KOLVEX-480258 format. One record per atom (N, C-alpha, C): x, y, z. Coordinates in pm, whole numbers, plus 50000, padded with zeros to 5 digits. Example, Ala and Ser with C-alpha at 12.3 -4.5 7.8 and 13.67 -1.06 7.14 Angstrom:
<pts>
513194943150780 512304955050780 513204967050780 512854977550708 513674989450714 512905000350787 
</pts>
This chain:
<pts>
500724983750019 500314999250021 500635011449967 501915011350114 503025024750063 503345024649948 503635013749883 504565014749731 503725022449659 502035018149658 501345023149626 501015034249646 500985041849702 501135056749791 501975063449730 503375061049743 504395068849656 504655067849492 504395053649416 504315056349332 502945068649257 502035063049319 500595080349319 501325090249339 502015095549427 502305105449469 503385108749358 504135102549287 505555102349206 504495109749108 503615101849074 502735103948925 502265115548949 501285116949103 500855132349104 502185148849028 503145142049119 504095153149134 504405152948964 504745144148902 505215144448726 503795155048679 503185151248771 502045157648648 501625165648636 502335172848760 502195190448835 503045194648714 504115191148730 505315195148686 505185196548486 504505185248460 504035187148258 503425198648317 502355198348396 501425212748368 502035221448376 503045224448474 503255241548479 504625238348324 504865231948307 505755230748180 504645236948105 503905228248034 502705231847953 502705249747975 502165250648072 501695263148077 502585276748094 504005271348117 505235281948118 505375285547943 505065266947876 505875267247765 504905277147603 503595275547713 502925288947644 502185302747642 503305306647796 503545315447872 504855323947809 505725314947804 507555316547804 507835328347707 507305328747595 507425333647448 507195347447511 505755358347504 506375365447582 506695371747708 507155366747794 507655368547915 509225369647843 510245366347763 511095365747695 511305383747643 510165381047521 509755384047405 510135403047533 508715404347615 508825413747741 510015419047807 510835409447840 512165409447941 513085416647844 513685413247739 514395414847578 513895428447608 513005436747543 512195451647535 512375460147661 512185451447762 512625458347879 513855460547920 514475452847965 515895457647976 517145459747885 516475454747762 517605462647650 516865476047649 515485483747660 515265497447652 515965502647759 516625497847845 517165504047990 518215506247975 519255497147883 520145499347894 521185507947796 520145506247688 520425514547537 519725526547606 518885530247659 518165542947646 517565548647567 517135542347481 515585546847363 515305526747340 514035529347256 512845516747260 514185505247222 514175492247254 514475482347171 513335471447170 512595469347017 511555463647028 511645445946896 510635436547012 511335426546949 509965419946914 510365413546779 508945411846661 508545393846766 509335388546791 508805375746879 509655365546949 509295358747007 510165347147040 509495334247060 510265326247009 509925310547045 510975307947132 510585298047219 511315292847355 510835274247267 512365265447230 511875249347238 512175244747350 511955232847371 512765227047517 513475214047454 512995210447369 514215196147306 514875200147195 516225204347114 516795209747306 516535222047373 516825225147459 516085242547536 517475249247431 516345259647435 516805269647334 515425280647283 516245293147268 515325305247215 515565311847108 514775312547001 514895320646847 514285332146887 514665343446863 514595357446897 514285365846745 513105371446684 512965371346558 512425385646586 512945399046428 512455411446451 513585418246558 514345421146549 515295425346664 515605439946619 515335453246680 515485464046674 516005471846752 517255475446770 518055486946896 517565498746791 516925507946888 516765520746890 518685531846903 518855538346770 520455550146765 519285558746865 519575557447031 519805572447076 519555584147053 521025586646957 521415601446916 520125602846821 518935592646768 518555595446647 517825582646625 516665589646695 515345581846708 514565579646662 515035583646459 514005571446345 514805565946290 516275558046391 517135551446243 517295537746406 517405531646335 517995515846425 519865516646413 519695520046566 521635516646558 521895497246501 520765492446576 520495479746523 520085470446475 520265463246377 518555457146349 518785442846304 518285431046373 518445419446307 517455402846282 517925400646169 516375395046134 516035380246262 517315372546302 517115358746349 518355364046469 517535355746571 518775352546688 518355341246739 519145329546752 519205319146779 520215313646889 519775305946982 520725303847065 520095286147168 520745281147208 520865268547307 521225273347374 520395271147565 520815267047685 521585256047758 521945257847851 522325244147889 521575246748071 520335235348094 519455234448114 519735235248305 521015226148349 521135226448486 521565242248493 522225254048483 522885261848509 521895267448556 521075269348473 519475274148519 519025278948621 518825262648712 518405266048831 519455273148934 520755277948899 521645287248947 521305301948915 520145301648860 520405311548827 521575322348695 521615311248614 522875314848553 522475310048382 522505319248316 522545320948172 523675310648033 524045298648026 525025292648030 525125293747847 525055299547744 524685297547589 525645294747533 526525277147528 527075271447371 527905284947308 526155286047234 526355287447071 524885298247022 525705311146969 524865318346911 524605321446779 523975321746747 524205323846557 522975345646557 523905345646499 522525361246468 523095362146310 521105360746270 521765360546106 521155374946077 521785383745912 521225391645878 520815409345989 522095407246056 522635423046119 522975432146033 522375443246046 522215452045960 521895469346045 522935472346037 524015489246087 522645503645991 521855512946108 521325526346087 520375529246017 519165513646028 518725514145933 517145523145951 515965528945854 515195537445893 513915525446002 513905534246083 512455525446186 511495535246103 509925529246103 508555534146082 508325542746237 508775538546312 507885551946443 509305553546479 508815564246592 510295568646688 510255561446772 511815565046820 511945551946913 512725555847112 512285567647045 512635576047160 511725565347287 512405576147415 511915567247557 511655584847613 510275587947711 510505600647735 511645596147874 512495607247899 513315602148025 514245598648025 514295589347919 516075579347891 516455583547741 516065592247650 516575588647509 516995609047579 517925609547492 518845623647484 517615634347466 517345646547481 516555654347374 517395659847311 517485671747235 517725675147167 518575685947276 518035690847379 518715705147523 520015694947550 519675679347578 520895673747624 521825672847506 521785671647388 522475671047307 523695682347317 523065694447263 523295704847267 524265708547422 524375704547528 524675706447644 525515694147643 525365680547565 526895675747545 528085678447401 527535685047348 528095690947257 528945698747325 528545714447420 529385719247454 530505713247556 530135703647625 530875701447720 531625690947699 531905690447547 532875676347471 534115690747419 534825680647386 535915686647311 536145690547179 534455688947111 534245683046955 533855696946901 534325711146959 534075724446907 534775724546788 533415730146663 533595729646539 534645738546503 535795739646437 537045753846393 535915756546256 536155768546272 535475777346209 536445780046071 535355778645972 536415780645820 536815796445850 538745793845792 538925809045745 537995815345675 538075825345701 537285836845563 538235837045406 537235836845319 538215829045230 537185843345134 536415857345166 536515866745100 537425880645180 537285884245037 538205900945061 536945905345199 537815911345317 536925917845429 536515929045428 535205936945399 535135951145441 535655955045519 536295966045416 537195977745548 536775982845665 535325988045592 534675994145651 534135989345804 533765976045723 533225967745895 534235967646003 535735961545927 536735965346070 536935974146096 537065986146058 537225997146142 536016006346183 534855997746220 533975999546279 533875994646357 534675983546386 534605975046545 536175972246566 537185980046538 538445980646595 538735995246633 539555995246753 540166007646784 541566007946714 541636018946663 542956023746595 543946027746679 545266022746699 546066023146809 547136037846717 547116037446649 547316053046593 546496064846623 545096057846587 544316074246591 544456071946821 544746064646819 544346068747031 545926070847062 546756073246941 548136079947039 548276092846933 547216103046883 547306110746848 546336120246924 545586110046975 544896119847081 545616114047165 546496107847241 547516111747326 548036122047347 548746125047189 549736137247142 549446149647186 547996150047185 547136164347128 546676164947311 546886154147394 546126154447562 547676156147601 548766159747548 550566159647573 550046178847604 549886178347469 550016186947387 549696201547507 548326196047505 547566202347629 547896203847773 548166192247817 548886195147923 550506198847913 551236195647823 552456202847859 552086219347849 551176224147747 551086242547778 550276248047887 549366239647932 548826240848090 550786246448192 551716235648170 552426234748263 553226245348177 553956245848085 555066261848057 554206273048076 552886275948063 552156285748148 552136286648316 552206274748386 552766274048542 554706276748502 555356271148398 556466273648419 556816287848369 555936297048314 556636311848318 555986319448420 555066315848506 555276326748623 556436323848713 557236316048686 558646307848796 560166313148705 559776318848592 561116327948471 560876341048520 561956354348491 562286364648504 560866375148401 560606378848445 559376387548359 559616399048366 559366407948252 559726420148263 559436432448364 558806429248450 558996435448563 560786435848690 560736424648636 562116415348700 563116426548596 563336421748478 564096423348381 564526441848389 563656450148414 563356466648381 563646466448576 563656455748643 563886463848823 565876460648775 566156456148691 567946459248709 568636470148634 568136479148536 568396488948546 568086501248626 566626501548697 566136506648786 567386509548936 568126490148913 569536496749027 570566503048958 571216496248852 571806504348775 571576515848779 571156523548720 570856541948786 571066548748902 570826537348975 570276543849130 571926538649188 572666529849175 573996532349141 574736541849139 574726544148956 575426556548910 574196569948924 573816570848967 573026580949032 572466589248963 572256584348835 571656587148758 572206594548618 571756590548517 572276599248381 574156591448362 574126581048413 575346580648444 576596586648412 576876596848516 577846602648577 579016593648614 580236599948644 581446587648692 581236590348858 580206601748897 580646606349028 579966593549152 580636586749214 579856571749257 579936565149220 580256560549092 580296547948958 581506540248970 582616544349031 583676535949049 583936526249154 583206536949260 583006531449455 582176515849370 580636519049315 580036508949263 580286502149171 581686498249122 581516490148980 581576472749031 582026469849142 581556459349232 579836454149184 578766461749189 577396462449279 577206461549085 577646465849063 577056464748889 578116454548785 579356449048821 578926434148810 577546427048864 577396424048944 576856413649029 575826417648914 575026434148920 574306431048834 573866426948745 574706428448655 575086423148538 575446407248553 575616398648610 575686387748631 574336380048706 573456389748740 572446382648754 571036388448603 571036392148600 570326395048443 571236392848355 573036384348349 572626367648266 572106356248293 572326352448432 571696339848480 570376343048472 569226352848471 568106353948415 568076352048289 569216357648186 569026355448070 569316337548021 570086333348103 569636317648046 569566307648077 568286313748191 567286305948249 566126307848138 566346322948078 564996321747946 565536311147881 567166317247831 567346311047672 567076291647759 567346288347841 567256279747810 565626270147864 565316274747887 563616271347855 563006273647764 562946281347615 563326283247475 563406274547411 564666270547433 565086253647435 564976245747416 564476238847581 563796233147560 562306232447532 561716245747545 560256244147464 560066243447318 561296242347283 561036244747107 561716227547087 562376222947147 563116207647113 560966196847173 560556200347298 559436196347338 557956197647241 557996205147133 557436212347021 557946204746857 559536205146945 559766194246761 559376180346792 559736172846941 559566158846924 557546157946900 557066164246924 555796162746918 555366166146753 555736174646713 555866169946558 556146165046520 557406158446495 557636143846457 556396132046471 556136135746673 555576125446660 553696126146561 553356135546567 552316141346416 552536135046301 553476142946243 553766136846146 554226120046096 554676114746209 554846100246162 553536096846200 553166095346276 551636084146290 550496088946184 550616103546136 549326109046034 549796102445973 551406103245876 551766095445806 551976080045750 552236074145799 552196064645866 552116052545957 550386051845920 549686041845986 549756022945988 550846018945949 551286007445934 551285999946030 551266005746149 551115998546288 549865992646262 548716000246226 547265994246263 547205986146143 547825986646040 547825977845919 547995965945873 549495965746026 549915952445958 549045949246100 548945948646165 548145942146291 546565936246245 545845950746204 544555944046106 544215934746015 545645931445915 545385921945842 545625904445897 546725909945954 547565898446063 546205893846115 545245898346125 543775899246182 542515894046163 542945899746045 541585897945947 541715892845784 542745888845758 543875886145609 544325869545653 543595863545532 543815847845525 545585844945547 545875838645604 547735843145605 548145824245551 549065823945517 549845808745460 549865803945596 549775806745763 549895793845828 548015792645890 547415797645862 545845799745895 545235781445804 546605784045660 545585770245604 546085756945658 547385760245735 547915744045793 546475742845902 545345745545889 544855741945981 543465733745883 543135732245810 541965731245712 541875715845742 542855709645774 542505696345786 541745691245926 541745702946026 541325698246153 539705705746087 539415719546011 538425723345931 537505713945904 538125709845795 537335700645693 537215690145697 537755681145836 537375668045856 537545663146039 537775677946085 538275673946249 536965674446317 536035685446332 534715679446364 534535662846376 533855659546255 533795649846212 534085637146304 535695638746259 536235630146358 535965625146520 535825636746537 535475636146688 534635632746711 533565635946666 531505631046700 531965616446669 532455612946576 532885592146600 533265590146678 534295596446754 534995593046855 534125596246989 533085607946987 532815606647088 531195595747073 530665592246930 529595587646946 530195570746957 531125567446963 531725551846989 531655554647132 532305565647188 532935559447341 531455559647404 530035568447337 529205564847434 527965557947438 528495547947296 527745530647290 528285520947413 530275526847428 531175519447535 530115522547683 530235530547640 530055541247786 528645528747824 527725531047737 526405526547762 526105511547828 527435506947752 527165485447799 528325481247845 528945490847871 530555484348011 530235485448161 528685488048140 528255486548327 526635480648322 526945472148233 524935471348199 523945467648282 522645475248279 522285474748440 522315490048501 523265496348462 523345510048563 523075515948530 522585518148391 522065529348334 520595535748386 520185548348304 518915549648354 517425540048324 516675544248432 515085536148439 514275533448432 513395527848382 512125527548373 511405532548452 510415540648519 509935542648616 509655530948701 509205520448611 508265508648691 509735497348695 510885500648702 511595492148762 512575501248836 512395511448909 513285516148999 513465509649143 511545505249143 511945496449278 512645482649272 513415479049128 514755469449156 515855474149183 516515464449249 517425465049285 518415466549169 519505481249183 520815485149055 521515470549069 521535471648968 522895460148919 522885447748978 521225444948973 521065432049002 520705422648891 521545420248815 521325412148696 521775397548714 521255390948648 522405372748630 523235369248592 523945361048589 525355356948546 524645349448407 525285359548317 525515353948161 526475351848122 526405342048000 527605337347978 527605333047777 528055339447698 527575335547552 528665330747557 528975319447491 530835316747507 531385316647370 529915319047261 529995316447102 529645319347044 529515332546959 528445338246867 528505339146751 527915336346659 528395341146484 527785350346417 527695364346354 526705367146335 527295369546135 526235372746106 526105374945935 525695392945956 526865400445919 526265414745896 526485418945766 525315429845728 524875429945559 524995449145538 526135445145507 526745455945475 525985461945324 526395476645310 526285482345130 526635468945035 528255462645124 529245462844994 528335449044989 527465442045077 527165427245099 527615421645250 527525407145252 527835404345391 528945400245439 529155399645554 530205395645646 530225389645737 531065385945818 530985373745908 531835375646052 530715372646145 531705377546278 531605370246363 532345364746462 532255356146557 532695365446706 532005362346795 531975365546933 532825357047015 533515356747146 533145351947241 533495353047384 532935351147448 533035348447584 532365362847634 530865362947592 530175373247619 530265373747790 529485382047845 529495383347996 529185398248051 527745389748125 527675403248187 528185405748347 529235398048385 530075400548493 531615391548454 532505400248376 533705390248389 534415394548444 534355393448585 535385393148696 535215384448749 534085378548713 533725363648743 534695356248653 533625351848543 534965351048381 536245351848366 537035356648450 538255362048460 538955359748326 538035364848209 538805363048097 538395373248013 538905382547896 538545391847797 537455384147713 535895394347671 535635391647537 536435396347396 536055389947332 536795387547179 535765386347083 536215396346973 535655398846814 536355402746711 536015393846624 536735397446496 535425394246347 535385403646290 534285403946213 535595404646069 534925395645957 535945399745831 534925399545688 535545405445623 534405402545513 535595398245367 535835398245235 536505398045131 535415402945008 536625405544900 535835407444782 534145406144752 534605416044805 532425421044859 531955434744724 531135434944717 531025444944604 531325457944670 532095463544611 533205475044635 533445477744757 534175470644757 535435463444895 536195454344882 537285458844868 538635443844849 538645434645005 538345443845128 538485436645254 537895442745334 537915443645465 537555440445542 537855434845746 538135440645807 538655430245934 538735436946047 537795434346167 537895444246281 538415432446382 539115432346455 539525424346576 539225435946710 538885426046809 538675436046956 538735423247053 539065431247149 539135431547308 538675438947379 537785433047499 537435435447667 537375427547701 538385430747782 538875427747938 538235432648031 537015431648112 537155440748240 537205424248336 538465417948308 538335407148437 538905415648606 539985425348552 539775434048663 539415444648624 538005449448733 537845464848779 538665476248776 539205468748854 540205479048868 541095484848774 541015480748643 542165482248507 541685475248384 540385480848356 539905470448253 540975472448091 541535467947991 541805469747934 540745464847761 540955472847708 540245473047521 540725475447449 540645464647328 541575468747237 540825468447106 540625478846977 540205472346892 541015477146761 541285474346678 542295470446529 541205467046391 541485479946351 540805474446202 541455483046073 540775469645967 541635476945842 540545474745699 540425487645603 539745486645512 540085484145403 540155478845315 540895479845216 540215483045054 540545493544964 539715495244826 537965492944884 537465499544975 536465506844946 536545514644898 534555520544798 534785524644705 534115536844768 534165550144772 533575558144830 532745572544704 531765567944718 530585577244660 530475587044613 530085598244625 529115613844627 528995616644821 530075616744857 530365615845020 530615633445030 529775637345113 529665650845071 530555656945257 531695663445249 532405664845342 531285672145472 530985669145564 530585672445679 530515686545701 531405691445715 532035706245807 531165714645691 530935723945804 529935739145781 531055750745654 531775744645578 532695755345545 531905764845478 530195765045384 530085779245348 530415767845176 531675761445142 532045759945030 531375744045019 530195737044908 530015726344938 531445714744873 531475707044970 532825701144903 531985682344908 532415673244816 531945662444738 532645654344713 533045644244706 534265633844690 533025625844586 533595628144505 532415618444377 532835608244389 534415602044367 534375591244381 535955589544422 535765578344471 537445579344561 537665561944618 538875555244596 539035544844648 539745544044747 539565539444871 539555542845025 540495531445106 541655534845148 542025527245261 541965527945398 541845523445516 541355530845654 542065514945728 543145528245844 543225511345916 543105528746089 542655514846140 542625519246282 543155511946380 543725524046524 544875509446601 544165518746735 543375512846820 542985523346921 543225512747080 542965522547148 542735510547319 542515518147387 542095517547498 541315520447633 541625519047755 542975516247862 543235510847926 542765518048058 541755518248159 541495522148219 540685532948141 540805546848235 540215555748179 541115561248055 541905556548033 543035564747915 543225555747792 542745566047754 542335567647548 543315571947440 543725560447368 544215563147309 544315559447147 544045562847040 543585558646918 544465571546772 544775560946671 545235562746543 544495560446438 543715572146323 542945566146241 543685571146106 544235564946046 544865566845912 543595565245785 544035572845716 543295570945571 544015574945438 544045570145380 544195573345262 543265569245119 543165580045051 542555578744917 543405579744785 542885573844690 543215572544572 542515573144473 542485575044353 541765576944238 540445584844272 541105597244317 539835605744401 539975614744293 538595622344339 538005627944186 536595635744320 537505649344294 536565656744445 535945672344320 534255673744408 533685683544360 533505694544452 533585713244399 533805720144527 532865729444441 531705734244507 530755740844454 531055754044486 531685766044429 532585777244402 531535790344440 530465784844325 529225794044257 528825809544340 528695802544451 528225810844554 528835823844606 530395822944589 531015827844624 532395831144536 533045847444528 533355849544383 534515854144390 534985847244558 536395849844615 537945847144481 538425849844521 539725847944429 540035838344495 540305835144667 540335825144730 539645811444715 538705816344728 537415806444680 538095797844521 538125801244486 538315800244358 539655789044324 540705798544418 541985792044403 541785774944536 540385776644621 540465769844695 540125754744619 539395758344486 538095750344451 539185736544394 540075748044289 540585741244223 541825738344224 542285736444350 543335728244461 543185714044469 541935715444518 541055704744596 540575697544474 539745698244356 539405695144224 540705688844147 541755692144170 542845685744112 543855677044162 543005671444293 543825657144352 543015647444380 544565641744352 543835623244286 544185612144397 545445620844502 545405614544579 545665621444763 545205610744838 544945621244974 545345610845082 545915618545209 546115606445309 546145618945383 545335609545508 544885616545628 545075611745759 545395617245873 545205605346001 544665613046132 544845609046240 543575616746332 544355609446418 544845616146526 545325608646662 544465613346786 544165600746851 543125612646965 543825602447116 543985612647186 544775610847340 543925613847398 544435612947557 543445615747638 542665609147740 541915609247839 540755604547905 539295605647830 538305598847891 537025593747896 536845606047906 536825614047996 536095624847952 536685639847924 537495639447898 538835646347825 540245640647755 539805645847634 540065637747499 540425645447408 541745647247323 541725659247232 541815653247084 541245651446955 541485647946860 542285654646756 543575653746800 544685660246657 544735651546490 543735659646391 543915658846239 544745664046206 545995654846061 546705659845990 546635657645829 546625661145746 546305656645594 547585663545537 547875657445380 548225666245337 547815676845242 546325679845280 545865689745225 546355701145296 547205706145377 547125716445434 548645719045349 548845711345313 551125712845224 550355717845063 549185709545069 548445714044917 547715727444913 547315730844984 546495747145008 547155757545012 548205750445152 549075765745153 550005765945024 550475755944948 551235759844842 550395765344720 548915763344662 548145761544566 547635775544602 547495781044700 547245795044702 547665803244781 549075802544833 549925807344870 549935822344736 549805820244698 549935836944552 548785842044541 547715835744592 546265847644598 546415851444763 546705844044827 546555848544984 547375865044964 548375863244860 549875876844950 548935886244854 547885881344724 547515890644670 546585898244750 546205886644874 544605891044899 544985903744968 545975899045052 546345907145190 547075920245159 548105918045004 548465934944975 546655942144886 546175934544876 544955946944855 544635950544950 543955938845060 543475946445243 544425954845278 545645954945268 546135963945374 546655979645276 546235977945174 545845990145062 545275997845100 543695991045104 542725998545152 542566001345330 543325992245412 543255997245525 544106007945577 544996008845413 545786016445470 544886033245465 544386033045307 544066041545309 542696053845344 542016042345435 540796042945492 541696048945687 542376047545681 542786044345822 544026062745782 544536060645707 545056077445692 543576085445680 542726085345601 541906095545611 541466096845752 541056087845825 540736086545972 541416092646086 542656094746035 543866102946112 543816118646087 543746122445945 544166135845902 543416142045967 542336146446014 541476155046117 542046157246282 541836141246302 542876146846469 544496151546439 545116141346334 546186144846316 546216162446280 545546166546232 545406177246197 545136194446337 544146184346371 543956194746526 545026193546624 545496186546635 546816184246689 548026193846693 548076192946555 548696199346457 548556215446493 547156214446466 546686233646505 546836234746639 546756224246803 547006225946887 547616232446943 549436229046836 550636233946867 550836251446814 550006256646780 550156271746805 549706276546959 548636266947034 548746274547163 550436271747236 551546271547215 552536278947169 553036284347187 552386293947086 553226305846999 553186316047086 552446315547214 551716323847303 553496325147373 553256314447432 554556308247521 556036314247482 555946309847370 557436311747268 557406327147266 556116338347241 556926353147213 556776358647317 556396353347406 556706360147585 558106351847614 558596340847575 560096343947619 560896351147556 560506352847362 560986362147298 561286375547379 560126380647372 559676395047410 560766392447585 560996384447663 561496384547780 562876383547743 563436384447668 565016377747680 565066392347517 564326397147483 564856410047423 564766413247521 564006421147641 564636436047710 565736430747828 565946421047841 566866414547895 568216421847848 567866410847742 569126419147612 569896437747607 568736440247574 568346448647620 569046465747714 568546451847808 569026458747968 570816457547986 570696446147986 572126439947977 573146452047879 572666454147775 573206462547664 573746481547704 572876480147802 572696496447858 573876494748037 573886485248057 574676485848163 576066482048118 576786492348100 578016500048002 578916509648136 580056499648159 580766511748234 581876521648177 581986532148157 582666541048123 583846546348117 584866542147979 585776541247937 586676549048069 
</pts>
């Protein structure tokens, strides 16, 4: 009886298990689909959609169909789209809340495909304001295109201070100050009254009329009077010489500033004219901002996935423990990636949510060759987060023989530049060790045909720019990225700098000479009035000069009258 009851209990237990399995089989597909969308959306910061999920029991596995991952920076575009994802599961680890996948296949993976509806999620997806703040805080500020037309001289002079004009004004102020000072000095110099007093002293000594009586006894006093007069005359003469010297200096300053405004001309020409040196930054102008944005976007995706489950959460998930994720390991995943040129194959190994437990890096390799318009593409990478204190990530890539057609350079130059056709080779060698970022991107174009639309600008420099670029048949460029995740600098160099500097050098010199000529003409015209006023202000010294001359004449006459009779 006991045996019968035991068998009956086992049968009932098995029946319950089968019933639960049937119910789970009916419901599990929806649960998988919901969780993929839920947690995927949290990780990406935009909608993750799944068309369907199918669970099979023998062998235990899952097939996901129609996976679409929205690009959070462009909600009407999918960053990634996969037709199907299939994998089998190890059953026993599931009892320990571990998901172990030995093999996974991802079929028809595509990038940057259009969406029928926006994938933005309020509170998760960056808004336009968020993007503006992010760009302002980044190191990717656009570099302005140098002015390729002749600057308007009137506009320049209306917004710039002229140092030569300020100097003339300063001389005018100096003239007024010195005139005031000289008027004060005149008060301290021998005047007419003092000079004529010497004659009265002489006449008193000689008894008036110049008779010999008492004169001989006063000869010593008369010599003292002569010395006093001569001392005053010397003081007046020195003052006259000093005044004349100062007036001559002021005259020379005014003449020099009014006739030669080249200090302002050269300064303003250096600021507003295109120089050969400014052409040495054209690589940064044409390509730097786009390069920096690519780097920024790649680092943004890295930041989203380096710590799964720790990003923003949807409101319904906020009550869940942050970072409470299961141990997931995909030992091997194979993918077929669809590009415009054709399909390439990829292999990913040791993908996990907890790399420190696995103790080995995630590696990946994608490769394809002899595609339509692409000879070779190969990407190798390693993401080693087994040591949280010092993660090491590397990525190397090579592209050969890529047919580039009708590619518009995104730089806002005011002169549309389109690569009509070129064969491109590209190499990338990058590493991220902890927070330290280093990358070198090298590109080479051959059989190049560029189109530069100069119709909107008639400047000779624009025409020279267009001609130089359209004559290019080969082009090499490299971008060097160095710094940290929060503070990095992208340096771009190419042979465009050398080519433009050589081709446009003559035109640059001609345009600079024309700008200097116009600046000199208009600055000289502006200086004429103030310089004339300053020149006129020198006339104020005439009264002072006249007064000094008058006193010298009086003193000289008095001294001439003081003669001892023979």
